[in-house]
Each structure stands twice: as structure tokens, then as C-alpha cells.
C-alpha positions as CSV (number, residue, x, y, z in Angstrom):
1,G,2.7,48.1,158.7
2,T,2.8,50.5,155.8
3,P,6.2,50.9,154.3
4,T,7.8,54.3,154.3
5,D,8.3,54.2,150.5
6,A,4.7,53.2,149.8
7,I,3.2,54.0,146.4
8,D,-0.3,55.4,146.6
9,T,-2.5,54.0,143.7
10,N,-5.2,56.7,144.2
11,L,-5.9,58.9,141.2
12,S,-7.9,62.1,141.2
13,I,-10.6,60.4,139.2
14,D,-11.1,57.9,142.1
15,N,-12.5,60.8,144.2
16,Y,-15.6,61.0,141.9
17,I,-16.6,57.3,142.6
18,P,-19.3,57.3,145.3
19,I,-19.3,54.9,148.2
20,L,-22.3,52.5,148.1
21,N,-22.3,50.5,151.3
22,W,-24.6,47.8,150.0
23,T,-22.0,46.8,147.3
24,I,-20.1,45.0,150.0
25,I,-22.4,42.1,149.2
26,P,-21.0,41.4,145.7
27,Y,-17.5,42.4,147.0
28,S,-17.7,39.6,149.6
29,F,-19.7,37.3,147.4
30,V,-16.4,36.5,145.4
31,Y,-15.2,34.3,148.3
32,L,-18.2,31.9,147.9
33,Y,-18.2,32.3,144.1
34,V,-14.6,31.1,143.8
35,F,-14.8,28.5,146.6
36,I,-17.6,26.4,145.0
37,I,-16.4,26.6,141.4
38,P,-14.3,23.3,141.7
39,F,-17.5,21.4,142.5
40,F,-19.0,22.4,139.2
41,L,-16.0,21.5,137.0
42,Q,-16.8,18.4,135.0
43,T,-13.5,17.2,133.7
44,K,-10.0,16.6,135.1
45,E,-8.6,18.9,132.5
46,N,-10.8,21.8,133.6
47,I,-9.9,21.2,137.2
48,Y,-6.2,21.1,136.3
49,L,-6.4,24.3,134.3
50,F,-8.4,26.1,137.0
51,F,-5.8,25.3,139.6
52,R,-2.9,26.0,137.3
53,E,-4.3,29.5,136.5
54,S,-5.1,30.1,140.2
55,V,-1.5,29.2,141.3
56,W,0.1,31.3,138.6
57,A,-2.2,34.2,139.5
58,M,-1.2,34.0,143.2
59,M,2.5,33.8,142.3
60,L,2.3,36.9,140.0
61,I,0.2,38.9,142.4
62,N,2.4,38.1,145.4
63,I,5.5,39.0,143.4
64,C,3.9,42.4,142.7
65,Y,3.2,42.8,146.4
66,V,6.7,41.9,147.4
67,C,8.5,44.1,144.8
68,F,6.2,47.1,144.7
69,P,4.8,48.6,147.9
70,F,1.5,49.7,146.5
71,I,-1.2,51.0,149.0
72,V,-4.7,52.3,148.7
73,E,-6.0,55.2,150.8
74,Q,-9.4,53.7,151.5
75,K,-12.3,56.1,151.5
76,E,-14.0,57.1,154.7
77,I,-17.3,55.3,155.4
78,I,-19.7,58.1,156.5
79,H,-22.9,56.1,156.9
80,Q,-22.0,53.4,159.3
81,D,-25.1,51.2,158.8
82,F,-25.0,47.4,158.8
83,F,-23.2,47.4,155.4
84,G,-20.9,50.2,156.4
85,K,-19.8,48.2,159.5
86,W,-19.4,45.2,157.2
87,I,-17.0,47.2,155.0
88,L,-15.0,48.3,158.1
89,W,-14.9,44.7,159.4
90,E,-13.6,43.5,156.0
91,R,-10.9,46.2,156.0
92,G,-9.8,45.1,159.5
93,M,-8.7,41.8,158.0
94,D,-7.2,43.2,154.8
95,G,-6.0,46.8,155.3
96,K,-4.7,49.2,152.7
97,N,-1.4,47.4,151.9
98,A,-0.9,45.0,149.0
99,A,-3.5,46.9,146.9
100,L,-2.4,46.5,143.3
101,P,-3.4,44.2,141.6
102,S,-6.7,43.4,143.2
103,Y,-7.2,39.8,144.2
104,H,-11.0,40.2,144.0
105,V,-10.9,41.1,140.3
106,V,-8.5,38.3,139.4
107,W,-10.6,35.6,141.2
108,A,-13.9,36.9,139.9
109,F,-12.8,36.7,136.3
110,I,-11.0,33.4,136.6
111,A,-14.2,31.9,138.2
112,A,-16.4,33.5,135.6
113,Q,-14.4,32.0,132.8
114,Y,-14.9,28.4,134.2
115,Y,-18.5,29.0,135.1
116,G,-19.0,30.1,131.5
117,Q,-17.5,26.8,130.3
118,V,-19.8,24.7,132.5
119,F,-23.0,26.9,131.9
120,S,-22.3,28.0,128.4
121,K,-25.8,29.5,127.9
122,T,-25.4,31.9,130.8
123,K,-21.7,32.8,130.2
124,W,-22.7,36.4,129.8
125,L,-24.2,36.3,133.4
126,H,-21.0,35.1,135.0
127,Y,-18.9,37.7,133.3
128,T,-21.5,40.3,134.3
129,I,-21.0,39.1,137.9
130,A,-17.3,39.5,137.6
131,V,-17.7,43.0,136.3
132,F,-20.1,43.8,139.1
133,I,-17.6,42.5,141.7
134,S,-14.9,44.7,140.1
135,I,-17.1,47.7,140.3
136,A,-17.8,46.8,144.0
137,C,-14.1,47.1,144.6
138,L,-14.4,50.8,143.8
139,T,-17.8,51.5,145.4
140,T,-16.8,50.1,148.7
141,G,-13.7,52.3,148.7
142,N,-11.4,49.4,149.2
143,H,-9.6,49.7,145.8
144,T,-8.7,52.2,143.1
145,I,-9.1,52.1,139.4
146,L,-5.5,51.1,139.0
147,D,-5.9,48.2,141.4
148,V,-8.9,46.9,139.3
149,L,-7.1,47.4,136.0
150,G,-4.0,45.6,137.4
151,G,-6.2,42.7,138.5
152,F,-7.8,42.4,135.1
153,F,-4.3,42.5,133.5
154,I,-3.2,39.5,135.7
155,F,-6.3,37.7,134.6
156,L,-5.5,38.2,131.0
157,L,-2.0,36.9,131.6
158,V,-3.1,33.7,133.3
159,K,-6.0,33.2,130.8
160,N,-3.4,33.2,128.0
161,L,-0.8,31.4,130.0
162,D,0.4,29.2,127.1
163,K,0.6,32.1,124.7
164,T,2.4,34.3,127.3
165,W,4.9,31.5,128.1
166,L,5.6,30.9,124.4
167,Y,6.1,34.7,123.8
168,I,8.6,34.8,126.8
169,Q,10.3,31.7,125.5
170,K,10.8,33.2,122.0
171,L,11.9,36.5,123.4
172,S,14.4,34.7,125.7
173,E,15.7,32.7,122.7
174,K,16.1,35.9,120.7
175,V,18.1,37.5,123.5
176,A,20.2,34.4,124.0
177,N,21.0,34.2,120.3
178,S,21.8,37.9,119.9
179,W,25.6,37.3,120.4
180,K,27.7,40.3,119.7
181,E,31.2,41.1,120.7
182,W,33.7,43.9,120.4
183,H,37.5,43.7,120.6
184,F,39.7,46.4,122.0
185,G,43.1,45.0,121.8
186,N,43.3,42.0,124.0
187,I,39.9,42.9,125.6
188,R,36.7,41.4,124.4
189,I,33.3,42.8,125.4
190,I,30.3,40.6,125.0
191,N,26.8,42.1,124.8
192,H,25.5,39.3,127.2
193,G,27.6,40.9,129.9
194,F,25.3,43.9,129.8
195,Y,22.3,41.7,130.4
196,A,23.9,40.1,133.4
197,G,25.0,43.5,134.8
198,L,21.5,44.9,134.3
199,A,19.9,42.0,136.1
200,G,22.3,42.4,139.0
201,L,21.6,46.2,139.1
202,I,17.8,45.6,139.2
203,G,18.2,42.9,141.9
204,F,20.5,45.2,144.0
205,G,18.0,48.0,143.6
206,L,15.1,45.9,144.8
207,M,17.1,44.7,147.9
208,A,18.2,48.3,148.6
209,N,14.6,49.4,148.7
């Protein structure tokens, strides 16, 4: 169910985005688009990188879902034609919980990246498809602008996984090597103690929520 402390990702600007029932087609197309991409990858390295990015994306997204109770107030489907009923059916399996970041956006851009490597002459087409899928997240009323931007941010992280990891490593080394201590008589205070205390405070806060 919806948590009592849920965080709504809807912004006032989202109210100006129209519902276009037929865009459930590109919204749902992402499942097939991602499912078949491994069959087109031509090298073991590309297969490995694709699955590595996919696993990292799922880990990061699920951490966001567990730690932050983001929800989306999905827009009402007024014209319940075939596509409108399709949207409602899709929502029945998904719901408004676990909204930010959007899985659809992450999967669409990861797939587009590797399709672009295989079909280099039509790279622009695959990124266009990814953008279209992202827009469909909005025009089906299933996601908000923040959800889409969050999904694109996760894609950028996993796309630059090695650079991101190297940055985190250097930052960790900088913190680890920033030894400072203060003496008050027989008492010694070490700055690393503040880091441990802050980590414990954040962990306790997450559990308390």
C-alpha cells in the first residue's frame, strides 16, 4: 500500500501536460525494446557491459524505492477507449508507488546506447525512441517530470560507471586521509568520529521512518 509519509513527485507544471492515450504504445514498447537487445549485441564485452549497467541501474533504483517513499498521483483517464483501458490495465500491475526514478526512462536509454553501438548509422533513431518513451511516461499520466529526470540521472550514472566509481574512490580516499585530532587534556577527539556518528544518525533516521 501507499506509505503514510509518501512524497508526491507531482509539480504544478505536470498539470499542463495533456493525456494522449495512444502514447501507451511507445510506453509499453520499452519492454520489447529492452528484451531483445541482448540478441543484437555482437561481442562478449558488450553483453557484459549491458548486463553490468542493467544490474547497477536496478540496484540504484531499488535503493531509491526503499529509502524514499516517492509516489505519483496518476492522472485520470477521461476517454476510456482501447488505449485508455490499456493504460488502466498497465497501472493495475504497477500502481502509483515507487515512482521516482522511472524504470522506463532508464531502460529506454540503456537500450538506445547499445542499439546505437550495433547500428551506428541509426544511433540518432534509437535515442529518439528513448526520448519518445520518456515523453510517453508523461503523456500517459503514469509519471511526472521529476520521475523522468530521476530516471535519466540514473542512466547517466550507470553510463559513466567507471568514472563515477573512480570519483567515489578518490573522494573516499580524501575523507579517509583527512585525519585531524584535537586534545582537551586527556581527551582526544578525532574528526573520523564525526563521520561514524553521522552515518549512524542517518541510518537510524531511515529505520525510524
